[in-house]
N, C-alpha and C positions, 0 to 999 in steps of 0.2 A: 504494500500500500504506500502511496506517495504521501509524504508529509506536506503540510500546508505550504504552498508557494513553490514546491519542488516540481520542476518540469519533467515530463516523461522522457526517458532515454529514447532517442531515435535509433531504430534498428534498421540497418542497411542490409540489402540482399544482393548477392552476387550469384550469377549463373555461370558455371565454368564448364566448357566443353573440351574434354581431353581427347587426344587421338589414340592413345595407347590403351593398355589393359591395367586395371588398378593393381599397384604393387602391394597386394594385401592377401590375407588368407582367403581360401576358397569360399568360406561361409559369409564373406562380406557381400553386400548387394551391389549391383552396378551403379546405384545412385550415391553410394557413400564416397566421401572424399578420401584421399590417401591417408595411410597411417603415418605416424611420426617416423622420421628417419630418411624419407625420400628427399634427396637434396633440394630439388626444385620446389617442391611443396613447402618444405621447411623454410626455404629462403623467402617464399611468397608470404608466409605467415609472419616472418620476422619483419619484412617490409611493411606489412599492414600494421603490425604492432608499433612500429616507429611513429606512425601517425595516429595512434590511439584506437585502432580497430581490432577488436578481440572477438573471435568466434565464441558464441555462447553468451556474450554480454551485449554488444551493440552491433553484431554482425552475424549473418547467416549465409553460408556458402552451400549452394546446390551444385553437385558435380554429376556430369554424365560422361560416359566413356564409349568411344567408338569400338574399342578393342580390335583395332586394325581393320574394321569393316567400314570402308569409306562410304558405302552406299547408305549407311545409317545416319549420315551427317544431317540431312534435311529433317528427318523425323525427330532426332534428338534436339536439333536447334529449335524446332517448333515447340517441343515440349518445354524447353527452358524459357522461351519467349512467353508461353502461356502462364508462367509463374509471375510475370510482370516484375522482374528484378530491377533494381536501380542501375545495374551494370551487368553486361555480358562480357566474359573473357574467353578467348579462343586461342588455341595453338594450331599452327599449320594451315595451309591455304584452303583446303576443302572445308575445314571447320569455320574459318573466317568467312568464306563465300557463303556457306549455309546460313550463318547468322545474319550476314548482310542482306541476304534474300528474304530472311524471315521477318526482319524489322527495319524500319527507317527512322524509328523514334528512340528506342532504347539505346543508350550509349554502348559501344562495343570497343573493348580494349584487346588489340592483338599483342600476344607475347611470343617471342622468338619467331617472328614472321620473316619471310624471305621475299624480297622484291615486291612489296605491296603496290608500287606504282606500275610496274610491268604487268602485274596480275590484274590491274584495274580496280584495286580496292580503295585507293586514295588518289586525289588529283596530283598531289606532290608531297614530298616529305615535310616541307616547311609549312604548307597549308593543306592539310588532308581533306578538309571539307566533309560534309555529311555528318554521320553519327559514329565515325570510326577513327581511331588513332592507335598508337602503341609503340612497341619496341621491337626492333629487328635483331636478327642473329647474324647479320652480315653487314659489312661496311662497303659493299661493292663486290662484284663477282670475281675480283682478282684473287679472292680467297680460294676459289676453286683451282685457279692456276697454281697457287702456292701449294695446295694439296698435292697436285700432280708433281710439282718440283720436288717436294719432300719424299714422295713415293719413289721417284727416280733416284734420289740419293740413297735410299735404302736398298733398291734393286737396280744398281747402275747398268747391268747388262740387259735389262728388260727393254724390249722394243714394241711389244704388243700388250696393250692395256685394255681390259674390259671395263666398260663404263655402265654401271647399273643405276637406272633411275625409274621413278614411279610417279608420274604427274597425275593430278586429280583428273577424273573424267570430265571432258568438256573444257578444260582449262587451256589457255594459250601455251605455246611451246615456251618453257622457262628461258629467261634471258641468259642464264648461265651456260646454256648449250653452246653459244658462240664462244664464250670464254674457254670452255673445255677444248674445243677444236683449235683455238688459237694457241693455247698453252701447249697442247700436244705437238703442234707443228714446230713450235720454238724449241721443244725438248727432243725432237726427232722421234716422237712416238706415233705409232699407229693405234688409233682408238676405235674399238668396236662397241657400239651402243646396244644395250639390252634393256628394253622397256618392259616392265612387269606391273601388273595391277591385281593379280590374284596369287594365292599361295602356290597353285599349280604351275603358274608361269615362272615363279621364282625357282622352283626345282628345275624346270626345263631350261632356264637361262644358264644355270651353272653347268648343266650337261653340254649346252652349246659352247660355253666358254672353254671347257675341256677339249671339245672337238676342234675348236679354233686355235688351240695351243696358246691361250692367254697366259701371260707371265706375271701379271699384277692386276689388281682390282681397285677401281675408284667407286665408292658407294655414295651417291649424291644424297643430299638432305631430303628426307621424306618421313612423314608420320607412319606410312605403311611399313617402312623398314624399322622404325623405332619400335613398333608394336611386335616385330618379329626379330628382335635383335639377337636372341639366343640362336634361333634357327639359321639366321644369316651368317653368324660367326661360325657355326658348325659346318655349314656348306662351304665357306671359304677355307676352313681348315682341311676338310675332306678333299677339296680340289687343290690343296697346296698352293693357294693364291695369297700372297702378301697383299693386305687390303688397307686402304685409307678410308676412314669413316668420318661422318659429320656429327660428332657427339661422344663424350667420354664414356657414356653408358655402354657403348659397343666394346670399348677397351676393357672396361670392368667385367664384361661378359666373356672376355678372352680374345677380342679382336686385336690386331697388331698395333694400329696407331690411329690417332685422330688429330686434326688441327681445326679447331672451331672455337666459336665464342663461348665464354663461360656462362652456361645456362643459369646456374643458381644466382649469379650476379645480376642477370637480366630480370629474373623473377623477383628478386629483392627490390630492384629499382621500380618494378611495376607498382609498388605501394605508393610511390609519389604520384603516379597517374591516377590511381584509384582515389586518392585524397583530393586531387584537383577536381575530378569529375563529381565526386560526392559533394563538394563545396560549390558546385554550380558551373564549372568550366565546361564549355562545349567541346566535345572531342575533336570536331573539325578545326578548332582553333589551336589545338595543342600539337606542336610539331612531332612527327614520328622520329624516334631516337634510334641511332645506330650504336653498336657496341664499340668499345675502345680496347678491349682485352681479348686476345685469342690465345688459346692454350694448345701446346703440342704435348701430347701424352703418348707414351710408348710402353708396350707390354713386352718386356724382355723374355718372359717365359714363352710367349707365342713366337717371338723371333727365333729362339733356340729351336723350337719344334719345327719351324720352317727351314732351319739350316742357315739363318741369316745372321750376319754380324753387323750390328748397328754402328755406324760411324761415330767416333767419339765426339765429333763436332755437333752431331744431332743430340747426343745424350746431354751435352752441356747446355744446349738451347732448350731442352725439354722442361716444361713446367713440372712434370711428374714422370717418373720411370717406375713402372710396376714390375716388381721382381717375381 
């Protein structure tokens, strides 16, 4: 009961659409948010706490999970919109697109988004327009070229690289495709692209890589791959392919290496945007932010299993080396 003159506490609601599978026990429902310990989720909560937003007190967060099934994005987006939250949060392009198509009025915050201008989500980074803004996990597609360069340093004799990507259905060709081709030419590499959108296609792609005698693998950023990180790492190991990934979770799962933005840092920074929007700022007036920190992480155990010797120059530059 409120005492005399005490104002009721405003309770804000966030609807969060995840691409992957909940990192939680099997008995948890698909609507529940992550358990403690998941780095990105923990960082998001810390970022919210910095601005005074506490789940269970003045904040309610509703989570929905695609579990790698991109075709569920529209239905889950509509479900979140029906809850009429104060803010919608989405990761990855197909989730962002689904929410953008589901509402033009509820603010949408993109987190770890890639190429929002090229994908048509915002008019520009400086002036997004509409009801959408957020934080990117790239600062230009030169990062993809850097990934190829690092992969070449680890496998200097490689000349044939398999390029695995999974664009959302109906989306434009990702802008980084041009960067991959340009970087490959500069490094003297022949790149064969494998486009996958179903688990069955993923298995078939690795069989085709083996047949084509690929010597290394570049895995492009995709929520489809994130949701299948363990299977992807297993297939790369079985195919004896040194692989570069876009996210440290692949390396934690046994992948060889990653060079990508620090995802927990981006999720923590999201608290700043949430606070601005809750206090009345229009998303379209808030510039889309690019990351400033990229981490090189290498799994030495995996390198040994592949018969690779990681150059000392790379080990020195790595943010983290997993033994």
